[in-house]
N, C-alpha and C positions, 0 to 999 in steps of 0.2 A: 288195743292196737289197731291203727287205721288200716283199712283194706286197700287204700289207694284209690278207691272210687269216690267220686263226688256225688253228693245227693242233689237231686233236682230241686231248684228253687220252689218255694211254696207259691202256688197260684194265687194271684191277687183277686180281689172282688171285681165283678164285672157289672157295669151299668149300661143301660140302653139309652141312646139319644132319642128323644121324643119326636124329632123331626125326620131323621133318616132311618130310624129303627135299628141302627148298627150298634154293636156292643163294643165297649172300650174299657181299658183299665181305669180304675177310679182316679188314679193320679193324672191320667192324660185326658179325661173326658172334658174338663173345663175348657181347655184350649180348643178342642174340637167343637164344643157347643157354640163358642163364639164365632168360629168360621162357618159353621153350618147355618147359624141364624142369619149371618150376612148373606149367604148364598140363597137361603129361603126367601129373604126379603126382596132380593133382586129378582127372584123367580116370580114373586107376586106382582112386582111392578111390571115385569114383561108381560105377564098374563093379562093384566088390566089394559095395557097398551094394545095388545093384540085383539082383545075383545072390542075395544072402542074402534080400532081400525076396521074390524070386520063389520061392525054395525054401520059405519060411515061410508064404506066403499063396497062396490059390487065385486064379486069374485072375478079374477082374471079370466080371459077367454080360453086359456089353455087348461082350465081346471077340469080334471077328469072325475066327474061326480060318480061315475060307475065304480071307481076304485077307492072312493073315500069311505072312511068309517063315520059312524054317527057321532062319536066323541072325538074331539080334537086331542092331539097329544098333550097339549098344555093343560087340558082339563083333567086328564087322568094321571099326570106325572106324579102328583103328590100321593096317589093311591097305589103306586107300584109296590109289589111285594118285596120284602127285604131279600137281599142276595143270600142264598143258602151257604155261600162260601164264607159269609161273615162269621158264622159259628165256628167254622174250621180255623179261621184266622184268630178268633178270640181264644180258642182252646190252646193255640200254640204260642200266643204273644207273651204270656207271663213266664215262659220257660226259656227264653232266649237270652244269651249273654251278649254284651257289647264286644267290639272288636278286640279289646285287650284282654278278654277272658281266656282261660285255659281250655275250656271245653269247646267241642266242635260247634262252630257258629251256624252250620248248615242244617242242624237237626230239627229246628223248630221255626216258628213263624213270628211275625210282628205286624202290628197295625201302624198306620201312619200317625196315630195319636200316641204311640208309645214313647215316653220321654227319654229313655236311656239309649236310644239308637243314635246314629245308624249302625247297622251291623255289616260285617264283612259279606260281600256279594249281594247285598240287598238291591232290589230293582226299584228305581224311582220312575213313576209314570206321571208325566206332566201333560194334562189334557189341554186342548186348544182353549184359549180364553173364552171363545164364544160359546163353549159348552157350559160355562159357569160351573164346572165340576172341579173340586179341589184335587190337588196332586195326591197320588197314592204311593205308598211304599210297601212292597211285598217281599217276603223271603224268596230267595231264588227258586226253591222247590215249588212254592205256590205259583210263581210266575211260569215255571216250566209246565205245571199242570194246566194252567190256562191256555198255554200255547198248543197243548195237545188235547184239544176238546174232543170228547167222545162224540162220534157221529150218531146222535140220537134224534128221534122224532116222537112227538107226543102220540101215544097209542090211540088217542081219540081221532087222529088224522088218518088212521089206517083205512085204506080204500076198500070199498065193498066188492067192486068188480074191476080190478086194476087192469085186466087184459082187454078192456074196451079199446077199439071198436070191434075186436074179435068176439064171437059169440061165446066161446068157452076157452079156457086156458090152454087146452091141448092144441087148438088151432093156432093160437099165437105162437106157442113154442115150436110148432112145425114151421111156421112162417119165419120165425127167428133163425132157425137152423138153415133154412133155404137161403135167407139173406146173407148169413155169415159164410156159407159155403159158396156164395156167388153162383148158384145154380141157374142154368139157362131155362127158358120157357119150356122146352121139351122135357128137360130133366124134372122140373117141378110137376108137370102134368103126369109124367110116368109115376112119380112117387105118390101123388095124390090118388091115382088110379089104384095102386097097390094098397094104400092105407084104407081106401073106401071099402075094398073087399075084405079087409082084415078087421075093421072097426067093430067093437062089441063093448058092452058094458054101459055105464052111465054117460060117458063122454062120447057123444056122437060126432063123428068127423064129417062136416057138411060142406067143406070147401070143394067146389065142383071142378075148377080148373085154374090155370094161371090167370086168366082174365078176372075170375071171381076173386082171387087172392089180391090182385091189383086194386079191385074195387074197395076191398076192405082197407088196404093200406091208404087209399085216397080218403076214405072216411076218417082215418086217423089224423089227417093233415091239421085238424084244429088243435091237436096237442102240441104242436111246435110251429114256430113261424115258418111259413112256406116261402120258397124262393119265387121271385118274380122276374120277368124279362123286361128290360128297358132298351130303348133305341137311343144310341149315342150318335149324333150327327155332327161331324166336324169338317169344316171347310179346309181343304189343303191348298188349293189354288182358287182363283176367282171363279172359274167355271168347273171346279172339281170338289164336290162335297161327298164325303164318304160316310157310310152308315156301318155301325158295329152293334152287335148284340151284347148287352151286359146283364148278367144274372146276379141277383143279390137278394138278401133278406132285409126286411126293415130292421135296422140296428136298434131302434128304440123299442119296438115290440119284442125283439129278441132279448134285450136287456131287462125289460119288465118281467119276462117269464122267470128270470133268475131273482130279481129283486123281490117278487111276490111269492117265491117258493118257500113254504114254511121250513123245509129241511135245511135250505141254504141260509136262512135268516140268522141262525146262530153262528155262522161263519163269515158274516159281513162285518166290516169295520167302517163306520160312517164318519168318525172323527179323527183328525190328525193328532198324533201323540209325539212327545219327545221322551225317549227312554234313556236311562243312564244306570250304570251299575257301580256300586260302592266298592272301591279297591282297597279300603283300609285307611286311605287318607282323604280321598275326595270322590265325588261322583264323576264317572266318565261316560259320555254319551255313546250310544251304539245305535246302529241302523240295520234294518233288514227289509221289512215290507215297505211298499210305497207310502203307507200312512204314517210311517215313522221318519220319513225323509222330508226335505225342505219344501218341495213344490206343493205337495198336498197341504202342508201347513199354510203356505203363502196364499194359496187359492182360497182356503177357508176364511182367511182374514177378511175377504171381501163380503162374505155373506153376513147380513145384519142380524139374522135370527139363528138360534141354535137348531131350529127345525129345517133350515136350509142346508142341504148336504150335497156333496160332490159325488157323482157316480163316475168312477174312473174307468175309462175304456182303453184297451190296448189294440193297436192295429198291427198285424204281422203279415207282411207280403213276402212271397218267396216263389219266384218263377222256378219251375221244376220240370224235369223230364218225366213223362208219364209211363215210359217203358224203358227197360234196361237196354233194349236192342234197337228200338225205333228212334225217330227224330221228333215225335210228337211232344209238344210242350204244353204245360198248363200254367195258369197264373192265378192260383188260389189266394184269397184273402181270409185270414183267420182273425177272430176276435176273442178277447178275454176280458173279464171284469176285475179290475185291480183291487176292489174292496173285499173280494173273497180271499180267504186264507190261501197261501201259496200251495199248500199240499193238495187242495182241491182245484185251485185255478190252473195249475200246471199239469193236471191230469187230463184224461180223456173221457171221464164219466160226467155225471150231472154236475154242472157248475164249471166244467173245464173248457178248454178252447174248442171252438167250432168254426166250421166253414160258413162264412157269411157273404162271400162274393166270388165271382169268377171274372177276372178282368179280361177284356179282349186283347188279343195279341195282334198288333198291326203286322201284316205280312211284309217280308222283305221285297222290295221292288228294285230290280237290277238297274233300271233306268234312273232311279232316285237314290240308290244306296250311297251312303257317305255324305250326302248333301245336308248342310245344316238345317235347311227348311224341312227336310223329311224327318230328321232327328227331332226337331221341335214339334212337328206334327204328331209323332208317336207319343210324345210327352203330353201334348194337349189332350189326346184321346185318353191317356191314363188319368189325368186330373179331372176331365169331364166325367169320367166314370166314377171317380171318387166323390165328386160333387153330388152325384146321384146317390151314392152309398151313404153319405153323411147327411143327406137332406133331412131325414126324420129326426136327427138329433140337433141339427144346427139351430132350429127355432127354440128348442127347449134349453139350449146352452145359454140363451140370452134371457129368457123369461122364466125358466124353471117350470116344473110341473108337479102338482100335488099327487102323491101316490101312496096308497096304503100298502106298506111293505109286508113281507112274510111274517114279521113278528107282531103284526097288528097295529103298528105305529104308523101314523101318516107323516110323511116328510115331503118337502118341496125339493125335488131332485134337479140338479144341473149337470148334464153330461159333459165330460171333458175328455179329449184324447190326450192322455198324459204321456203315453209311451208309443213310439213308433219303432218297431223292431224289424231290421232288414239288413242285408249285406250292403257293402259300400255302393255298388252300382244302383241298387234300389233307393238307398238314402239320397243319392244325387238326384234321382227323379223326384223324390218327395220334397227335397229342399231346393229344387230348380237349379241345381248346380251343374256345371258343364263337365264335371268329372275329372279324371286324372290328367287329361291334356289341357285343362283350363289353367289360367294364371293363378287362381286361388282354388285349389282342388278340394278343400275341406268344406263340407256342407254345414259345419257348425261354427267355424271361425274364419278369419280373413288371413290365414297364413299364406305367404307366397310359396309357389311351387318349389323353388330352390331351397326352401328351409324345412321341408318335410322331415329331413333326417335328424333335425336338431330338437329333441324332445326336452320337456321340462320348462319351456318358455311359454309366456302368456301372450296371446294375440287377441285383438278385439273380437268379441263374439258377434255372430250374426243374430238378427232378430227378424221376425216376420214383418213387422212394420217397416223396418229399414229396407228389407228386400222389396216390399211393395212400393216404397218411395223411389227406389232406384229404377224399378221397372216403369213406374209412371213417368219419371224424368226421361228415360230412354225413348218412350213412346212420344214424348213431346218434342224430341229432337228430330233432325233429319235422319235418314236411314243409317248413314255411315257414322255419324256422331253417336247415335243411340247404340249401335253395335259396339263401338269402342268403349262406351260406358259399361255396357253389360260384360264385355270381355274382360275389362279391368277388374271387375268384381266376381268373375267366374259364374255369371248367372245367365238364365234364359228368360225371355220376356213372356211368361205364361202366368195365368191366374192360378194361385195355389189353393187347392180344395180345402186344405186344413185351416186356412184363415177364415173359412165360413163358420167355424166352431169356436166360440169364445174360450180363452185360456188354453188354446191348442196350437200355440206357436210351433211350427214344425221343427225349427232349428233347436228349440228347447226339448221337444219330444223325441227327436232322434237320439238313439241310445247305443252305447258300445256293444258290439256283438262278438263275444269271444269265439264262437264257432268259426266264423268266416275270417276274423282278424288274426286268430291264433292258429288253430289247427289247420284250417284251409288257407291261412294267410302267412304271417311272418315266420312262424315256426315251421310248418310243414312245407311251405313253398319257397322259403328263402334261406333260413338258417340251416335246416337239414341238408338241402342241396349244397350249401357252402361247405359244410363239414365233409360231405362225400367227395367234393372236388379235391380236397386235401388228402383224403384217404386214397383216392385213385392215384394221385400224384406220388404218394408214398410207395405204392406198389400193390400188386394184386394180392399179396399176402395179407395186407392190412384189411382189405374188404372181406377176405375169407375169415380172418380172425374176428371181424366185427359180427359176421353171421353166427359164428361159433359162440360168441359171448351172448348174443341175443337169445340163442337157443338155451343157454345155461341159466338164464334169468329165472329166479324162483317164481312159481305160480302164485297167483293171488286173485281172489274173486274181484271181478271188475277191472282187472288190469290185463290188457291184451298180451297174449304170449305169442311171440314171433319165432318162426323157424328160419326165416330168411328175410332180409330187408334190402341188401345192397343192390340187387338187380331187379327189384320189383317197384312198381308205382302204386301208391295208395291214394284212394279218393275219399275214403271214409274219414270224417273229421275226428271222430273219437279214436280211431286207430292212429291217426297222425299225431294226436295229442300225446298218446301213450308212447309212441315211437320216439318222439323228440325228448320226452322225459328220460327214457331208458338210454338214449343215445349218449347223454353226458357221462353216464357211468360205464358205458362200454367202449367209448372212444377216447377217453381222457388222456391215454398215453399211446395212442396209435399214430398220431400225426408225426411225420418225420421231423428230426431235430433241426434240419436245415430250414424248415419253415418256422422262423421265430415268431411269426404272427399267430401260429397255431394256438398257443396258450391264451392269447388275447381273444381270439374267436371263441374259444371254449368258455372263457370267463364271461364274455358277452352272452353266450348261450345260457349260462347259469343265471345271469341277471334277468334274462327273458323268462326263464322258467320260474324264477321267484315272482316275477310280475304275474305270470299265469296263476300261480298259487294265490297271491293276494287278490287278483281279479275274481277268482272263484269262491272266495270266502262267503259263507251263507249268512254271517253276521259281521259287520264291520264296526270297530270302535274308532274314536278319534285317533288313538295311537296307531292302529293298523292302517288307517288311511294315510297318516303321515309317513309310515314306513313304506307304503306303496308308492307314494309320491317320490320319496328319496330313491327308491329302486328304479323309477322311471329315469331320473337324472343319471344314476349310475349306469344303467343300460345304454343311455344315449352317449355318455362319455366313452364307454368301452367300444361301442361301435364306430365312433369317430376315430378312436385310436387304431382300431382294426383297419378301417378304410385307408388310413395313412400308411400302415405297414404292409398291407396286403400285396402279395406278388402275383397270386393266381386270380385275384378278383379286383385288380386295380381299376378296371373300367366299369365295375358294377356300381350302379347308382342306388343309394339307399333313400333317395328322395321319393318315397312311395307312400301313399295314403295310409297303408296299414302299419307303417312305422310311426306316423304322426298321431293316428286316432287314439292311441293309448294315452295321449296327453289329456283326453277328455274322460278317461275311465273313472277316476275318483270324483270328478265333478258330477258325473252321472249318478254315482252311488250316493253322494250327498243329496242330490236333487230327487232321485226316483227310487232309491233302495238298491240292494245288491243285484249283481248281474243275472242271477237266476230268474229275476223278474222279467228280463227282456232278452235273454240269450235265445237266438233262433233255434238252438238245438232242441228246445221244448216243442218245436213244430214237427220234428222229424217223425214222431209217432202219428201225427195227423196226415202226413203224406201217404203212409202205407195204405189206408183204406181207399184213398182217392185212386191210387195206382191199381189197386185190386178192382175197383169199379171200372176203370178204363179197360183192363184186361177182359172183364166180363162183357163189356159192350161189344167188343170184337169188330164191328163194322166201321168204327171210327167216324161215324156221322153224328152231328149235333152233340159233340162230346160235352160241351159246357152244360147244355140243358140236361142231358142224361145224368151227368155226374151230380149236378145240383139236386135233381129229383131223387136219385137213389140214395145220396147222402141224407136227404130229408127223411127217407124211410129208416135209414140207420138211426137217426136221432130219435124218431118216434119209437123205434124198437128199444133203444136204450131207456127211454122214459118209461115205457110199459114194463120193461124188465125191472127197473128200479121200483116202480109201484108194486109189482108182484113181490119183490124182496121185502117191502114194507108189510104187505099183506101176510107174508110168511113169518113175520115177526123178527126180521133181521134188522133190528134197529141199531144194534151196536156194531162197532168195528169188528172185522174178522180177527180172531186171536192170532197172535204171532205164530208163524209157521217156520220151523227150522228148515235149513236147506238140505236135510237128509232125505233125499228122494230115492233114486234108484241106484245109488252107489253101493259098492260091496259092503260098506260098513254102516248101512242104513239103520237109524234108530228104530227100535220097536217099543211098544208100550212097556213101561217098567224097566227099560234099559238105560235110562238116563239118571244122572244125579245132579241136583242143583244145590249150590251153596253160595249165598250172597250174590255176587255179580258174575259167577261162572257156572257153566253147565258142562258136565262130562257126558259124552255120548259114545255110541259105537262100542258097547260093552263086549268084552271077550269072556271066555270061560274062566272060571275061578282057577287060580294057580297059586302055588306056594312060593316062598322065597327061594327054595331049592330049585323049583322049576324055572324061575326067572333067571337065576345064575346059570343054569345048564343051557337054557335057550340062547344065552348071549355070552357063551364061554369065550368066544374069540374077540369080544369087544371090551377094550380096556375100561370103558365108561362103566361097565357093570361089575368090574372086579370088586370083591368084598362088598357086594351090594347090601347084604343084611347088616354087616358091621357098620358101614357108612350110615345107613338109615338109623341104626340104633344110636350112634353118636349124635346124629342130628336131632333125633326125637328127645333123647335124654338131656341134651345140652340146651334145647330151646323150648321144650314143651313139657318138662317134667312136672311143672306146677299144675298143668291142666289134666294130667292123668294120674290115677293111683298106681302104685307099684304093681298091683295085680293086673290092671289093664295094660300097663307097659309090657308085662311079662307075656300076656296073651297076644298082644299085637306083634311082638318081636320074636315069638317062637318060630324056629326055622321051619316048622311044619304048618304054621298058620297060613291061611289063604287070603289072598287079596283079589280085588276085581280090577282088571286092566281096562282102560278106555283109550280110544284112538281118535276121538273127536272132542274138541274144546270150543265152546262158545263163551266168549268173554265180553261183557258189557262195560263201558267206561263213559265218563263224562267228557265230551269234547271241550278242548280249550278254546275253541272258536265260538261254538253255538251254545255251550253250557247245557246241551241236551244229551240224552243217552244215545250212544252209538254202539255198534256190535261188530265184532270180528269173529270169523269162523276159521278155526285152526285145525291142523291135522298133525297127528303123531302116529304115523301109520307106515309099516314096512311095505305095504302093497296097496297104495291108493291109486286107483286107475292103472294098476299093473306096474307101478314104480314107487320106490320109497319117497315119502314126503314127511319131513320133520320141520315144522314151521318154527319161526323165531318169535321171541316175546320180549317185552320190556317188563322188568320185575322191580318192585321196590325192596330195598334192603336197608339195614340200619345205617349204612353209609351213603345212601342216596339211591339212584336207580341204576340198573344194570341190564345190559342186553344178554340174551341167552338163547340157546336152542333147546326145544323140547326133545327129550329122549325117551321118556317113559312116564305114563300117567296112570295112577291107580288110587284106590280108596282102601282104607282100613276101617274096621268096625269093632266097636265094643258094644256092651249091652245097651247103652243109652246114647251113642253118637256114631256118626260116620264122618271121616275126615278125608279130604282130597289132597294128594301129594304129587309132586312132579320131580322126576330126575332130569336135570338140565346140564348142558355144557356151558359154563360161564364164558362170556366174551368181555372180561374186565381186566385182562392182562395190560401191563403198562405199555403205552404206545409212544410216549414222548410228545414233543411239540409237532404240530402239523407242518408240512413243507409249504413253501411259497405257492407251489402249484395247487396244493390242496386248499389253501386259503382262497386262492383266486377262484377256484371252481366250487368252493364250499363243500368239499367232500369230507364228511365226518368219519374218521377212521377209528375202528375198534379192533381189538386183537383177541382171538380165542385162546383160552388156556388149553393145555394138553387134554386130550380126551380122558385120560386117567384122572384128571382133576375135577371130574363131574361131581355134582353135589345135589342135595335135595332142597326144595323149597315148598312151602305150603302153596297150593294153587290159589289161595286167597290173596297172595302177594302179587299175582300177575296183574299188571296194569292194562296191557293191550297187546295185540299182535303187531309185528313189524316185518319188513323185508330187508335183508342185507345181501350185498353182492360182493364177490371177490374183488380185491383191488387190482389184480393182474400185474402186480409189481413183482419183479424177479426176486426170488429167495424170500418172499414174504407170503408164504402160503397160508399163514395163520391170520393175515390181516384182511379186513373187510370194510366196506363202506356201508353206512346206513342209508337206505333208499328213502330219504326224507320227503320225496315228492309223492309218496304214496297217497297221502290225503292231508287236509289242512291241519288236523290235530297233530299228526306226527311232525309236520313241517314246523309248527311252533315249538313243539317239545324239543326238537333237535336244535333250533335256534337258541333256546335257553341253555342247552348243553354246550353250545359254542361259547356262550358268555361265561360259563363256568370254566371252560378250558382256556379261554384267551383273556378273560377279564371283562367286567361290565362295560368298560369304556371303549372296547374294541369297535372300530369302524371298518366295514368291508372296503 
């Protein structure tokens, strides 16, 4: 009699390709050998060509012999060691079934030479043709493993004295603490005096005073590109030339430090790729990093050799207040390298963003304030400073430069400013645009000012060459004609610094900024105030009710919890983003009935929030980009409809740049990758240390110089700390740490239980079923607790337990372990990567009850539910996790027109007495639900689908099930 389990297919014989040393199935190797031989022959031809070229031509003047290796990359290419991943792929390839098989297609792997594919969720990698590398097909799990590279370094690179230039480790660690604590000179001297009196043992503390400490820091300047001062002289009027100090680091030297770092080498991507995922019918393209997008690919087309590579640079400018209370402003310029994986690039450690310049701020002159000539003058100072900043990479963007990289391979590198990240005002400076008051306010396209409200239309795009041509024509005209030409195109007659760098057209590099356009823009500064206007007009009771509903919003890690909103002003972009999301669910039925435009405004708010969700996706497919574009059109139509019907905002103009700029969002994603590559929010963490340094300075003198030098010490300190970590053997990533810190139910060693994708924590004392029933005697959900559990276990799991085990588990005196914390891991529907939720089932979490909500898989589909009680049972050979839940699967009927317009997915709770048990293994993920606040519908709730991108897509799928696949919003 069959057991119902399928046996694994027998592994086929493996053969090794003599050229690339990779192993393949015997059936598939013939096709591979043919392709591999063709690639090998092309490689030989190229090698011979390059050798002849080298013998016949002198090396170019920019050749950096000090950085070159003895062996050329093409001389060692054929001797590269085989990829150790190949054996893993080979072991997996023979056990995978094609997409129409019954078994789980995600359990094993496949090679590109495997004839019976493709398989469901396979990832296809198409390498740029200039690499002469054939396409690869990976199982999803192997692709995921490649994306999460372990941060390892060859132990042979372990430094011997990583604390140099400090004499001993203890001295560096003292200096590090002093730097982090922003200690003053007197405080440092006092501490050193105390330590010198107390020092004993092998580590002698020989730092004499603050001056001696500064000498050591200065000796360490060679570890990191030091800042330099430049004089920027700009003529304002014929007899009025003004000088400004501009501090910067050499961008080229700064970039080379990263390119030649052995640790970062494994995290660099040098070649453009086209990625796609098999959905069962066809491959669908997806995009995340810049190297998976179009501009990286298009630039690489130009390079004639596979050893010519693009080094992608980001420039991020953000004028900021240096103090919460003062008026002092700073103008930092940050840089990142786009070839480095996003997890490192967007961090603040080695390989992350760094301060590379401090732009001069032209002071306001009351006599000149508001004059066009003075506005132009300030922009000339800005671009002249940037000319100086880009000076070191401008020449190499044209000629390239041979560099031995951290992986030991020599490449000819061409620096490119691929991404410019800034708010709208900064973008206008970068693109020489006249700004909001100009006739064409967009720095990316030629849209007229009176059409900014109309999203979804295409307008001619600006280019750097076109802008240069218009400026040249204006200079050739007389003053009035030239001004009219510039005005008509919304431009200023200034030389653009970015045009000095090849492939760095500023109009193409300017990128959509969610932080300033959404949280600090359309959502937080326009839509949210619009809703408040209607609530105030409805009556004071509406605003009081709004605050009450915000306070009642369930808690969730990473989601701001508000106690009051109606009478407060918020400036933090993250809080504004969360506020606008929650606003839809708390205000949907508060606007008075007499304002018939209210539902239209709320539907527009919903479309805007959908756009924010799509904009923030960490991975975009062809389908999600198309959905995002449709949402742009829908949002535009709803806002035009609202504008026509509005009674309280009839005079409000929606012809604002932050309305229009989202037209370029998905073009930017196609060209440069997803928005987390260029969202200015990633700079917020870099502002903090600068503001701390400013507070440390105190006297406010030579602020730019002092900040650049102290930041330089910070960077040296981080490099030394990193070297010490390597010295200590910390080659691998830190193990995952749970968020069980100082809370009342903190996990202790041995107090957790792990099973598959879930972990139970915050264990309580052992208790019997009788104890559980007695402790919850007044709660209908726990009525007949043991009987319910017995029916559940015998009805669903009788085949997994012997009668004796069932008897022991279900004995009324048997004890179980209760847990009050749940960690659940799931695969995101957007990134296909593991993500984690931290949930509570606790009557006294932070002194109040917290029972979180979950999504559970059932034989009939998925179901929303609330956690009520979590516990494990044990037999001699197994432990099993169980959860008592309150189901939210009661019949709700069809959604109302208002619910469809606002896309509020309604669910209904069953009576508490209808609680039931599920295996914790059936939990998919955590969710947040909110009351509907509909009269006489206390059991009805809405799913807060804006919680994250995964839940957003899951709920959209549920809408299709409820309304039909063909439903259009």
